[in-house]
FITISE-66714 format. One record per residue: residue number from 1; residue in one letter; x, y, z of N, C-alpha, C in turn. Coordinates in nm, 3 decimals. Example, Ala and Ser with C-alpha at 12.3 -4.5 7.8 and 13.67 -1.06 7.14 Angstrom:
{nr:1	rest:a	n.east:1.319	n.north:-0.569	n.up:0.780	ca.east:1.230	ca.north:-0.450	ca.up:0.780	c.east:1.320	c.north:-0.330	c.up:0.780}
{nr:2	rest:s	n.east:1.285	n.north:-0.225	n.up:0.708	ca.east:1.367	ca.north:-0.106	ca.up:0.714	c.east:1.290	c.north:0.003	c.up:0.787}
END
This chain:
{nr:1	rest:x	n.east:13.380	n.north:7.519	n.up:5.185	ca.east:13.357	ca.north:7.646	ca.up:5.117	c.east:13.211	c.north:7.689	c.up:5.130}
{nr:2	rest:x	n.east:13.119	n.north:7.595	n.up:5.107	ca.east:12.977	ca.north:7.629	ca.up:5.112	c.east:12.934	c.north:7.664	c.up:5.254}
{nr:3	rest:x	n.east:12.992	n.north:7.596	n.up:5.353	ca.east:12.955	ca.north:7.624	ca.up:5.492	c.east:12.997	c.north:7.767	c.up:5.528}
{nr:4	rest:x	n.east:13.110	n.north:7.808	n.up:5.483	ca.east:13.156	ca.north:7.944	ca.up:5.509	c.east:13.064	c.north:8.049	c.up:5.448}
{nr:5	rest:x	n.east:13.014	n.north:8.022	n.up:5.329	ca.east:12.922	ca.north:8.115	ca.up:5.264	c.east:12.789	c.north:8.122	c.up:5.339}
{nr:6	rest:x	n.east:12.741	n.north:8.007	n.up:5.386	ca.east:12.615	ca.north:8.004	ca.up:5.461	c.east:12.632	c.north:8.080	c.up:5.592}
{nr:7	rest:x	n.east:12.741	n.north:8.056	n.up:5.663	ca.east:12.765	ca.north:8.126	ca.up:5.789	c.east:12.775	c.north:8.277	c.up:5.765}
{nr:8	rest:x	n.east:12.838	n.north:8.316	n.up:5.657	ca.east:12.851	ca.north:8.458	ca.up:5.625	c.east:12.715	c.north:8.520	c.up:5.593}
{nr:9	rest:x	n.east:12.632	n.north:8.446	n.up:5.520	ca.east:12.501	ca.north:8.497	ca.up:5.481	c.east:12.409	c.north:8.509	c.up:5.602}
{nr:10	rest:x	n.east:12.423	n.north:8.420	n.up:5.700	ca.east:12.337	ca.north:8.421	ca.up:5.818	c.east:12.387	c.north:8.521	c.up:5.922}
{nr:11	rest:x	n.east:12.517	n.north:8.539	n.up:5.931	ca.east:12.573	ca.north:8.620	ca.up:6.039	c.east:12.530	c.north:8.766	c.up:6.031}
{nr:12	rest:x	n.east:12.509	n.north:8.820	n.up:5.914	ca.east:12.468	ca.north:8.959	ca.up:5.899	c.east:12.333	c.north:8.986	c.up:5.963}
{nr:13	rest:x	n.east:12.228	n.north:8.913	n.up:5.924	ca.east:12.096	ca.north:8.936	ca.up:5.984	c.east:12.092	c.north:8.904	c.up:6.133}
{nr:14	rest:x	n.east:12.167	n.north:8.804	n.up:6.176	ca.east:12.169	ca.north:8.768	ca.up:6.318	c.east:12.235	c.north:8.879	c.up:6.398}
{nr:15	rest:x	n.east:12.344	n.north:8.932	n.up:6.348	ca.east:12.411	ca.north:9.041	ca.up:6.417	c.east:12.323	c.north:9.166	c.up:6.421}
{nr:16	rest:x	n.east:12.248	n.north:9.191	n.up:6.315	ca.east:12.159	ca.north:9.306	ca.up:6.311	c.east:12.046	c.north:9.289	c.up:6.412}
{nr:17	rest:x	n.east:11.990	n.north:9.168	n.up:6.420	ca.east:11.883	ca.north:9.142	ca.up:6.516	c.east:11.934	c.north:9.152	c.up:6.659}
{nr:18	rest:x	n.east:12.054	n.north:9.103	n.up:6.683	ca.east:12.113	ca.north:9.111	ca.up:6.816	c.east:12.137	c.north:9.256	c.up:6.857}
{nr:19	rest:x	n.east:12.190	n.north:9.334	n.up:6.765	ca.east:12.214	ca.north:9.476	ca.up:6.794	c.east:12.083	c.north:9.549	c.up:6.819}
{nr:20	rest:x	n.east:11.980	n.north:9.517	n.up:6.743	ca.east:11.849	ca.north:9.580	ca.up:6.763	c.east:11.790	c.north:9.543	c.up:6.898}
{nr:21	rest:x	n.east:11.803	n.north:9.417	n.up:6.937	ca.east:11.751	ca.north:9.373	ca.up:7.067	c.east:11.826	c.north:9.441	c.up:7.181}
{nr:22	rest:x	n.east:11.956	n.north:9.455	n.up:7.168	ca.east:12.035	ca.north:9.522	ca.up:7.271	c.east:11.997	c.north:9.669	c.up:7.282}
{nr:23	rest:x	n.east:11.977	n.north:9.736	n.up:7.171	ca.east:11.938	ca.north:9.877	ca.up:7.174	c.east:11.798	c.north:9.894	c.up:7.234}
{nr:24	rest:x	n.east:11.706	n.north:9.804	n.up:7.199	ca.east:11.571	ca.north:9.812	ca.up:7.255	c.east:11.574	c.north:9.790	c.up:7.406}
{nr:25	rest:x	n.east:11.653	n.north:9.693	n.up:7.450	ca.east:11.666	ca.north:9.668	ca.up:7.594	c.east:11.728	c.north:9.785	c.up:7.667}
{nr:26	rest:x	n.east:11.829	n.north:9.845	n.up:7.609	ca.east:11.893	ca.north:9.960	ca.up:7.672	c.east:11.796	c.north:10.078	c.up:7.680}
{nr:27	rest:x	n.east:11.717	n.north:10.099	n.up:7.575	ca.east:11.620	ca.north:10.208	ca.up:7.575	c.east:11.514	c.north:10.185	c.up:7.683}
{nr:28	rest:x	n.east:11.469	n.north:10.060	n.up:7.699	ca.east:11.369	ca.north:10.031	ca.up:7.802	c.east:11.427	c.north:10.053	c.up:7.942}
{nr:29	rest:x	n.east:11.552	n.north:10.014	n.up:7.963	ca.east:11.614	ca.north:10.036	ca.up:8.093	c.east:11.625	c.north:10.185	c.up:8.124}
{nr:30	rest:x	n.east:11.660	n.north:10.265	n.up:8.025	ca.east:11.669	ca.north:10.409	ca.up:8.045	c.east:11.532	c.north:10.467	c.up:8.077}
{nr:31	rest:x	n.east:11.428	n.north:10.422	n.up:8.006	ca.east:11.293	ca.north:10.472	ca.up:8.032	c.east:11.244	c.north:10.434	c.up:8.171}
{nr:32	rest:x	n.east:11.270	n.north:10.311	n.up:8.213	ca.east:11.228	ca.north:10.267	ca.up:8.346	c.east:11.307	c.north:10.345	c.up:8.452}
{nr:33	rest:x	n.east:11.434	n.north:10.366	n.up:8.430	ca.east:11.514	ca.north:10.444	ca.up:8.524	c.east:11.464	c.north:10.587	c.up:8.536}
{nr:34	rest:x	n.east:11.431	n.north:10.647	n.up:8.424	ca.east:11.378	ca.north:10.784	ca.up:8.427	c.east:11.243	c.north:10.787	c.up:8.498}
{nr:35	rest:x	n.east:11.160	n.north:10.686	n.up:8.476	ca.east:11.030	ca.north:10.679	ca.up:8.544	c.east:11.048	c.north:10.663	c.up:8.695}
{nr:36	rest:x	n.east:11.147	n.north:10.586	n.up:8.735	ca.east:11.173	ca.north:10.568	ca.up:8.878	c.east:11.221	c.north:10.699	c.up:8.941}
{nr:37	rest:x	n.east:11.309	n.north:10.770	n.up:8.873	ca.east:11.365	ca.north:10.893	ca.up:8.928	c.east:11.258	c.north:11.002	c.up:8.939}
{nr:38	rest:x	n.east:11.171	n.north:11.010	n.up:8.840	ca.east:11.070	ca.north:11.116	ca.up:8.839	c.east:10.947	c.north:11.082	c.up:8.923}
{nr:39	rest:x	n.east:10.932	n.north:10.957	n.up:8.966	ca.east:10.815	ca.north:10.918	ca.up:9.043	c.east:10.700	c.north:10.869	c.up:8.957}
{nr:40	rest:x	n.east:10.719	n.north:10.870	n.up:8.827	ca.east:10.616	ca.north:10.823	ca.up:8.735	c.east:10.590	c.north:10.674	c.up:8.752}
{nr:41	rest:x	n.east:10.693	n.north:10.599	n.up:8.791	ca.east:10.679	ca.north:10.454	ca.up:8.808	c.east:10.579	c.north:10.422	c.up:8.917}
{nr:42	rest:x	n.east:10.584	n.north:10.495	n.up:9.027	ca.east:10.490	ca.north:10.473	ca.up:9.136	c.east:10.347	c.north:10.503	c.up:9.093}
{nr:43	rest:x	n.east:10.330	n.north:10.609	n.up:9.016	ca.east:10.196	ca.north:10.643	ca.up:8.967	c.east:10.144	c.north:10.536	c.up:8.872}
{nr:44	rest:x	n.east:10.231	n.north:10.486	n.up:8.786	ca.east:10.191	ca.north:10.382	ca.up:8.690	c.east:10.151	c.north:10.254	c.up:8.763}
{nr:45	rest:x	n.east:10.230	n.north:10.215	n.up:8.860	ca.east:10.195	ca.north:10.093	ca.up:8.933	c.east:10.068	c.north:10.112	c.up:9.015}
{nr:46	rest:x	n.east:10.044	n.north:10.232	n.up:9.066	ca.east:9.920	ca.north:10.259	ca.up:9.141	c.east:9.799	c.north:10.249	c.up:9.049}
{nr:47	rest:x	n.east:9.813	n.north:10.298	n.up:8.926	ca.east:9.703	ca.north:10.291	ca.up:8.830	c.east:9.675	c.north:10.147	c.up:8.790}
{nr:48	rest:x	n.east:9.780	n.north:10.068	n.up:8.774	ca.east:9.763	ca.north:9.930	ca.up:8.728	c.east:9.724	c.north:9.833	c.up:8.839}
{nr:49	rest:x	n.east:9.733	n.north:9.875	n.up:8.965	ca.east:9.698	ca.north:9.786	ca.up:9.075	c.east:9.553	c.north:9.740	c.up:9.069}
{nr:50	rest:x	n.east:9.463	n.north:9.828	n.up:9.031	ca.east:9.321	ca.north:9.793	ca.up:9.024	c.east:9.293	c.north:9.682	c.up:8.923}
{nr:51	rest:x	n.east:9.327	n.north:9.702	n.up:8.797	ca.east:9.298	ca.north:9.597	ca.up:8.697	c.east:9.375	c.north:9.468	c.up:8.721}
{nr:52	rest:x	n.east:9.496	n.north:9.477	n.up:8.774	ca.east:9.577	ca.north:9.357	ca.up:8.795	c.east:9.531	c.north:9.279	c.up:8.918}
{nr:53	rest:x	n.east:9.470	n.north:9.346	n.up:9.014	ca.east:9.432	ca.north:9.277	ca.up:9.138	c.east:9.330	c.north:9.166	c.up:9.115}
{nr:54	rest:x	n.east:9.250	n.north:9.177	n.up:9.010	ca.east:9.151	ca.north:9.073	ca.up:8.981	c.east:9.206	c.north:8.955	c.up:8.903}
{nr:55	rest:x	n.east:9.332	n.north:8.960	n.up:8.867	ca.east:9.391	ca.north:8.853	ca.up:8.786	c.east:9.420	c.north:8.731	c.up:8.872}
{nr:56	rest:x	n.east:9.381	n.north:8.615	n.up:8.824	ca.east:9.414	ca.north:8.488	ca.up:8.890	c.east:9.483	c.north:8.397	c.up:8.790}
{nr:57	rest:x	n.east:9.585	n.north:8.329	n.up:8.835	ca.east:9.655	ca.north:8.238	ca.up:8.746	c.east:9.566	c.north:8.117	c.up:8.714}
{nr:58	rest:x	n.east:9.575	n.north:8.063	n.up:8.595	ca.east:9.488	ca.north:7.951	ca.up:8.556	c.east:9.521	c.north:7.820	c.up:8.627}
{nr:59	rest:x	n.east:9.639	n.north:7.810	n.up:8.683	ca.east:9.678	ca.north:7.682	ca.up:8.747	c.east:9.657	c.north:7.691	c.up:8.896}
END
């Protein structure tokens, strides 16, 4: 009986967090897709090439 109550109490917040993560991921995919279609993605990567080119991995 107690295990069922614990599972019920935990399942609500977990389901809410999962739904939020799925919605955030879907929104990011839509934004990246729109950036690719409009050509904004190429401009963004061109702008970031300069600062990123100096990055070296620590290992």
